[in-house]
C-alpha positions, 0 to 999 in steps of 0.5 A: 758186260762180259758174262754168259747168255744164261747169266744175262738172261737171269739178270734180266729176270732178276731186274724185271721181277717186282716192277709195280706200276699204277694202271688206272688205280690198280697196282700191277706187278711184273714177273721176270722169267729168264725165258718165255714161261710155257704159260704167258700171263699179263705182266710176264717179262723175259728176254729174247736173244736177238744177235751176238757179234764180234767186237774187234778184229779176225779172231776176236773172242769178245762179243756183244749181245743184243736182246729184246725184253718182252713185256706181255700185256693183257687186253684184246683191244688197243685201249686195254693195252695202251693203258697198261703199256703206258703205265709200265713203260717208265717203270720197266725203263727204270728197272733196266736203267743199268742197261743200254736201251735203245728203244721201246716198241709195241709188239705181239708174242705168240702164246699157244692157248690164244694165238698172240698176246700184246706186249711192249718190246724193249731193245737192249743192244751191246751187252 
């Protein structure tokens, strides 16, 4: 895929907005953003630029860009965020199916008001 980082960010936000999953009998919906929102709420998702590398030889202007897509999860304990993460993983992978997702891992995102929030991190490499 050969388009600007701003276009890639918006494409991720568009793909993630409206993703739904059933968490313990309750439907939840993801809201996608092109960058981390000022106030991070559970089920917010956004891309984080990870790396850009030239493809080809010396002077090559073709690049591949790697991203981490973060999905904020509710819960201060492992049981809560595990239930949410388990339910959302397949739904988000489906939404990102046009991208080369290489792995999904648990993580944390820093939020101004409470320090850190659990999240899922989807590694998308080689756009």
